[in-house]
C-alpha positions as CSV (number, residue, x, y, z in Angstrom):
1,M,64.7,237.4,-8.3
2,G,66.8,235.9,-5.5
3,A,70.0,236.7,-7.4
4,A,68.8,240.3,-8.0
5,L,68.1,240.8,-4.3
6,L,71.5,239.4,-3.5
7,D,73.1,241.9,-5.7
8,V,71.1,244.8,-4.3
9,A,72.2,243.9,-0.8
10,V,75.9,243.6,-1.6
11,S,76.3,247.1,-3.1
12,P,77.3,249.2,0.0
13,L,80.9,249.0,-1.0
14,F,80.4,251.6,-3.7
15,I,78.8,254.2,-1.5
16,W,82.0,254.6,0.5
17,S,82.3,258.3,-0.3
18,T,79.1,258.9,1.6
19,F,80.8,258.0,4.8
20,T,84.3,259.6,4.4
21,D,83.6,263.1,5.8
22,V,82.0,261.7,9.0
23,L,84.6,259.0,9.4
24,S,87.4,261.6,9.0
25,R,85.9,263.8,11.8
26,E,85.2,261.0,14.2
27,L,88.4,259.1,13.7
28,A,90.5,262.3,13.5
29,V,92.3,261.4,10.3
30,A,92.6,263.2,7.0
31,T,90.2,262.1,4.3
32,P,93.0,261.0,1.9
33,S,94.3,258.7,4.7
34,L,91.0,256.8,4.4
35,S,91.5,255.9,0.8
36,V,93.5,252.9,1.8
37,V,90.3,251.4,3.2
38,F,88.5,251.6,-0.1
39,A,91.5,250.3,-2.0
40,V,91.7,247.2,0.2
41,A,87.9,246.8,0.0
42,L,88.2,246.9,-3.8
43,A,91.0,244.3,-3.8
44,L,89.1,242.0,-1.5
45,F,85.9,242.4,-3.5
46,T,87.7,241.2,-6.6
47,T,89.1,238.3,-4.6
48,G,85.6,237.5,-3.3
49,V,84.3,237.3,-6.9
50,L,87.1,235.0,-7.8
51,V,86.6,232.8,-4.8
52,G,82.8,233.1,-4.8
53,G,82.6,232.1,-8.5
54,R,84.6,229.0,-7.9
55,L,82.5,228.1,-4.8
56,A,79.3,228.7,-6.7
57,D,80.2,226.0,-9.1
58,A,80.0,223.4,-6.3
59,V,78.1,225.0,-3.3
60,P,74.3,225.7,-3.3
61,P,73.7,229.5,-4.0
62,R,71.4,229.6,-0.9
63,S,74.4,228.6,1.3
64,L,76.6,231.2,-0.2
65,A,73.9,233.8,0.3
66,L,73.8,233.0,4.0
67,V,77.6,233.2,4.2
68,T,77.4,236.6,2.4
69,A,74.7,237.8,4.8
70,A,76.9,236.9,7.8
71,G,79.9,238.7,6.3
72,V,77.9,241.8,5.3
73,V,76.4,242.1,8.8
74,A,79.7,241.5,10.6
75,G,81.5,244.0,8.4
76,L,79.0,246.8,8.9
77,V,78.8,246.1,12.7
78,L,82.6,246.5,12.8
79,C,82.3,249.8,10.9
80,A,79.8,251.0,13.5
81,L,82.1,250.1,16.4
82,A,85.3,251.2,14.8
83,S,87.4,253.7,16.8
84,S,90.5,253.5,14.6
85,V,91.4,253.1,11.0
86,P,92.7,249.6,11.5
87,V,89.3,248.4,12.8
88,L,87.6,250.2,9.9
89,L,90.0,248.6,7.5
90,L,89.1,245.2,8.9
91,G,85.4,245.8,8.9
92,F,84.8,247.7,5.6
93,G,88.0,246.7,3.7
94,V,88.4,243.1,4.5
95,V,85.2,241.6,5.8
96,L,82.6,243.6,3.9
97,G,84.8,243.7,0.7
98,L,85.2,239.9,0.7
99,A,81.6,239.1,1.6
100,T,80.2,241.4,-1.1
101,G,82.5,239.9,-3.7
102,V,81.3,236.4,-2.8
103,G,77.7,237.6,-3.1
104,Y,78.3,239.3,-6.4
105,G,80.1,236.3,-7.9
106,T,77.2,234.0,-6.7
107,A,74.5,236.2,-8.2
108,V,76.2,236.5,-11.6
109,R,76.8,232.7,-11.6
110,V,73.1,232.1,-11.1
111,A,72.1,234.5,-13.8
112,G,74.8,233.5,-16.2
113,T,73.8,229.8,-16.3
114,V,70.0,230.1,-17.0
115,D,68.7,228.1,-19.9
116,S,67.1,230.9,-21.9
117,R,67.1,234.7,-22.1
118,R,70.5,234.8,-20.5
119,G,71.1,238.4,-21.5
120,R,68.0,239.6,-19.7
121,A,68.8,237.6,-16.6
122,V,72.3,238.9,-16.4
123,A,71.1,242.5,-17.1
124,L,68.6,242.3,-14.3
125,V,71.1,241.0,-11.8
126,V,74.0,243.4,-12.5
127,S,71.6,246.3,-12.9
128,A,70.3,245.5,-9.4
129,Y,73.9,245.9,-8.1
130,A,74.3,249.3,-9.7
131,A,70.8,250.4,-8.7
132,G,71.4,249.3,-5.1
133,A,74.3,251.8,-4.8
134,V,72.1,254.6,-6.2
135,V,69.3,253.9,-3.7
136,L,71.5,253.3,-0.7
137,A,73.6,256.4,-1.0
138,P,70.8,258.9,-0.2
139,I,69.4,256.6,2.5
140,A,72.9,256.4,4.1
141,A,73.3,260.2,3.9
142,W,70.0,260.8,5.6
143,L,70.8,258.2,8.3
144,L,74.1,259.8,9.1
145,G,72.3,263.1,9.9
146,A,69.5,261.4,11.8
147,V,71.2,258.6,13.9
148,G,75.0,259.2,13.4
149,R,77.7,257.0,12.1
150,A,77.3,254.1,14.4
151,G,73.5,254.1,14.0
152,T,73.8,254.3,10.3
153,F,76.0,251.2,10.0
154,L,73.8,249.3,12.4
155,V,70.6,250.1,10.5
156,L,72.3,249.1,7.2
157,A,73.5,245.9,8.8
158,A,70.0,245.0,10.0
159,G,68.2,246.0,6.7
160,L,70.7,244.4,4.4
161,G,70.9,241.3,6.5
162,L,67.1,240.8,6.2
163,V,67.3,241.4,2.4
164,L,70.0,238.8,2.1
165,L,68.0,236.3,4.1
166,G,65.1,236.9,1.7
167,A,67.5,236.3,-1.2
168,A,68.7,233.1,0.3
169,V,65.1,231.8,0.5
170,L,64.6,232.5,-3.2
171,L,67.8,231.0,-4.4
172,P,68.3,227.3,-5.2
173,G,69.1,225.1,-2.2
174,A,71.0,222.5,-4.3
175,A,74.4,222.7,-5.9
176,A,74.7,223.0,-9.6
177,T,75.3,219.7,-11.5
178,R,78.6,219.0,-13.0
179,D,77.3,217.6,-16.3
180,G,75.8,220.8,-17.9
181,A,76.1,221.2,-21.6
182,R,78.2,224.0,-23.0
183,A,76.3,227.2,-23.4
184,G,77.0,228.5,-26.9
185,P,78.9,228.3,-30.2
186,A,82.3,229.0,-28.8
187,A,81.9,226.3,-26.2
188,A,80.5,223.9,-28.8
189,A,83.6,224.6,-30.9
190,A,85.8,223.9,-27.9
191,N,84.0,220.6,-27.7
192,G,85.0,219.5,-31.2
193,G,82.3,221.5,-33.0
194,S,79.4,219.2,-32.2
195,A,76.4,220.7,-30.4
196,D,75.4,217.2,-29.3
197,A,78.7,216.2,-27.9
198,A,78.1,217.4,-24.4
199,S,74.7,215.7,-24.1
200,A,76.2,212.5,-25.5
201,D,78.8,212.2,-22.8
202,S,78.0,210.2,-19.8
203,S,78.4,211.8,-16.4
204,A,81.6,209.9,-15.8
205,G,83.0,210.9,-19.2
206,H,82.2,214.5,-18.6
207,D,83.8,214.5,-15.2
208,A,87.0,213.1,-16.8
209,A,86.9,215.9,-19.4
210,D,86.5,218.4,-16.6
211,R,89.7,217.1,-15.0
212,S,91.6,217.3,-18.2
213,A,93.1,220.5,-19.6
214,R,90.6,223.0,-20.9
215,P,90.3,223.0,-24.7
216,V,92.4,225.5,-26.5
217,T,89.5,227.6,-27.9
218,A,87.9,228.0,-24.5
219,R,91.3,228.8,-22.9
220,H,92.0,231.5,-25.5
221,S,88.5,232.9,-25.0
222,V,89.0,233.4,-21.3
223,G,92.3,235.3,-22.0
224,A,90.6,237.5,-24.6
225,L,87.7,238.2,-22.2
226,W,90.1,239.1,-19.4
227,V,91.9,241.6,-21.7
228,L,88.5,243.0,-22.9
229,F,87.0,243.5,-19.5
230,S,90.2,245.1,-18.1
231,L,90.7,247.5,-21.0
232,G,87.1,248.2,-21.7
233,S,86.2,249.1,-18.1
234,L,89.3,251.1,-17.4
235,P,88.2,254.5,-18.9
236,A,84.9,254.5,-17.0
237,L,86.6,253.5,-13.7
238,V,89.0,256.4,-14.2
239,A,86.1,258.7,-14.8
240,F,84.3,257.6,-11.7
241,A,87.5,258.5,-9.7
242,H,88.0,261.8,-11.5
243,A,84.5,262.9,-12.4
244,G,85.0,266.6,-11.5
245,E,88.1,266.9,-13.7
246,F,86.4,265.2,-16.6
247,A,83.4,267.5,-16.4
248,G,85.6,270.6,-16.8
249,D,84.3,272.3,-13.7
250,P,84.7,271.1,-10.1
251,A,81.2,272.6,-9.4
252,L,79.7,270.0,-11.8
253,V,81.1,267.0,-10.0
254,V,77.7,266.0,-8.6
255,A,76.1,266.2,-12.1
256,A,79.0,264.3,-13.5
257,V,78.7,261.5,-11.0
258,A,75.0,261.3,-11.4
259,L,75.3,261.0,-15.2
260,L,77.9,258.3,-14.9
261,N,75.7,256.3,-12.6
262,A,72.6,256.9,-14.6
263,G,74.4,255.7,-17.8
264,N,75.8,252.7,-15.9
265,V,72.3,251.6,-14.9
266,I,70.7,252.2,-18.2
267,G,73.5,250.5,-20.1
268,R,73.1,247.4,-18.0
269,L,69.3,247.3,-18.5
270,V,69.4,247.8,-22.2
271,A,72.4,245.7,-23.2
272,G,71.1,242.3,-22.0
273,P,67.8,242.3,-23.8
274,L,69.4,243.6,-27.0
275,A,72.1,240.9,-26.8
276,D,69.3,238.3,-26.7
277,V,68.0,239.8,-30.0
278,V,71.1,240.7,-32.0
279,G,73.7,238.7,-30.3
280,Y,76.5,239.8,-27.9
281,P,79.2,240.1,-30.6
282,M,77.4,243.0,-32.3
283,M,76.7,244.6,-28.9
284,L,80.3,244.4,-28.0
285,H,81.4,246.2,-31.2
286,G,78.7,248.8,-30.4
287,T,80.1,249.4,-26.9
288,A,83.6,249.8,-28.3
289,F,82.3,252.4,-30.7
290,V,80.5,254.3,-28.0
291,L,83.7,254.2,-25.8
292,L,85.8,255.9,-28.5
293,V,83.2,258.5,-29.3
294,A,82.8,259.4,-25.6
295,L,86.5,259.7,-25.1
296,L,87.0,261.9,-28.2
297,A,84.2,264.2,-26.8
298,L,86.1,264.4,-23.5
299,L,89.3,265.5,-25.3
300,P,88.6,269.3,-25.2
301,D,89.1,270.6,-21.7
302,G,86.6,273.0,-20.0
303,M,83.6,272.2,-22.3
304,P,80.8,270.8,-20.0
305,M,78.3,270.8,-22.9
306,L,80.4,268.1,-24.5
307,A,81.7,266.5,-21.3
308,L,78.5,265.8,-19.5
309,P,76.8,263.8,-22.3
310,A,80.1,262.0,-22.9
311,L,80.2,260.9,-19.3
312,F,76.7,259.6,-19.6
313,A,77.7,257.6,-22.7
314,L,80.9,256.4,-20.9
315,G,78.7,255.1,-18.0
316,A,76.4,253.4,-20.4
317,Q,79.3,251.7,-22.2
318,Y,80.7,250.5,-18.9
319,G,77.3,249.2,-17.8
320,A,76.7,247.4,-21.0
321,L,80.2,245.8,-20.9
322,S,79.4,244.6,-17.3
323,V,76.5,242.6,-18.8
324,L,78.0,241.5,-22.0
325,T,81.2,240.1,-20.4
326,P,79.4,237.4,-18.3
327,V,77.1,236.6,-21.3
328,A,80.2,236.0,-23.5
329,T,81.9,234.0,-20.7
330,A,78.8,231.7,-20.5
331,D,79.2,231.2,-24.3
332,A,82.8,230.2,-24.0
333,V,82.8,227.6,-21.2
334,P,80.7,224.7,-19.7
335,A,77.9,225.9,-17.5
336,A,79.4,223.9,-14.6
337,R,82.6,225.9,-14.8
338,F,81.0,229.3,-15.4
339,G,81.5,230.6,-11.8
340,T,85.2,229.7,-11.7
341,T,85.9,231.2,-15.1
342,Y,84.0,234.4,-14.6
343,G,85.9,235.0,-11.4
344,V,89.1,234.8,-13.4
345,V,87.7,237.2,-16.1
346,F,86.5,239.6,-13.4
347,S,90.0,239.9,-12.0
348,G,90.7,242.0,-15.1
349,W,88.2,244.5,-13.8
350,G,90.0,244.5,-10.4
351,V,93.3,245.2,-12.0
352,A,91.8,248.1,-13.9
353,G,90.0,249.5,-10.9
354,L,93.1,249.5,-8.8
355,A,95.7,250.6,-11.3
356,G,93.7,252.9,-13.6
357,P,92.7,255.8,-11.2
358,V,96.2,255.9,-9.7
359,A,98.0,256.0,-13.1
360,A,95.5,258.6,-14.3
361,A,96.1,260.9,-11.4
362,A,99.9,260.7,-12.0
363,L,99.4,261.3,-15.8
364,V,97.1,264.2,-15.5
365,T,99.4,265.9,-12.9
366,H,102.5,265.6,-15.0
367,A,101.1,265.8,-18.5
368,G,97.6,267.4,-18.4
369,H,94.0,266.6,-19.3
370,A,94.5,266.1,-23.1
371,V,97.3,263.6,-22.7
372,L,95.3,261.6,-20.1
373,V,92.2,261.4,-22.4
374,G,94.4,260.7,-25.4
375,A,96.0,257.8,-23.5
376,L,92.5,256.5,-22.6
377,A,91.5,256.7,-26.2
378,G,94.5,254.5,-27.0
379,V,93.1,252.1,-24.4
380,G,89.8,252.3,-26.1
381,V,91.3,251.3,-29.4
382,C,93.0,248.3,-27.8
383,A,89.7,247.4,-26.2
384,W,88.1,247.3,-29.6
385,L,90.9,245.0,-30.8
386,A,90.1,242.8,-27.8
387,V,86.4,242.8,-28.9
388,S,87.5,241.5,-32.3
389,W,89.6,238.8,-30.6
390,V,86.6,237.7,-28.5
391,T,84.1,237.7,-31.3
392,R,86.4,235.9,-33.6
393,L,86.8,233.1,-31.0
394,S,83.0,233.0,-30.5
395,T,82.5,232.1,-34.2
396,P,81.6,228.4,-34.5
């Protein structure tokens, strides 16, 4: 529950579009000029997950939740006081982006290293992150009309700060041990194929193993997961950035965004429990199939009856992948190294989130909708090949 609350409270990064019109007027800058703020925030969020995951392997989650609370509050207060784009860039882009990344990495680390029902735990935590943005967006929109930009950011700072303090109370106050057993069959294979090998090692022996090079199987699994997460999430990240164009009618942009977000939340909630029942390899193949079907349905331009359900399916695929990737990561590496490893894997998402929408905008401008969707379908095929790579490495 503490990890879920932590993820709810670090979701304001993804309601950025709620603030852009007001910020554009008050700071007297064109809305496109503000896009650099979100781009920096996204980059620092990815960096925060990378750093936060590594820290969470050694630092108590409660301490990291308090650090996150301080960063979120400070970032939002800077946004309230900002009178120029550079100050906004510092507050929202750097401080808030980095703090929310650390919080997200910490929350996923807590969920990804539970002893049982890992899929359910990860699903709850990453669903809380997606649901937090859905809940916060209308609240922020109402506050902007009621108390203005400065008041909105200050209210969010106070409210989210209190939620993060509550999360810190519920999270463990002790650091994770360094002698945890490997989590699953791929990790057991990386340990020589013996399920009992990790428990047989002494603490000193295991520490020595941690200092040595990572076994080849685990190392290859991390590379495969990085490729899978980057390629598998890229089409949905492009769709989030270009929802109106994908829907086939700019008037349907609100419906398109709503369906993408609804699919994202539902995909997260469903994927984890199903992975506990049928295993994550089967679920990963299922998400790859859904991705290709959704992209093929988006291929005809100007057909909302096809496009809107396809966008919902694309959101569900993205949400499911967001759960299954940390579950597969936990299967591939020792529990004591999960945070560090997942941070590395998550950087694939950051690359896709930064490069995908920009490349898509250039491609659709110069070649048209069909070429863009066809290119994304090619990415989907490569993502399915990456699924095969990941699941083959997970076989004991």
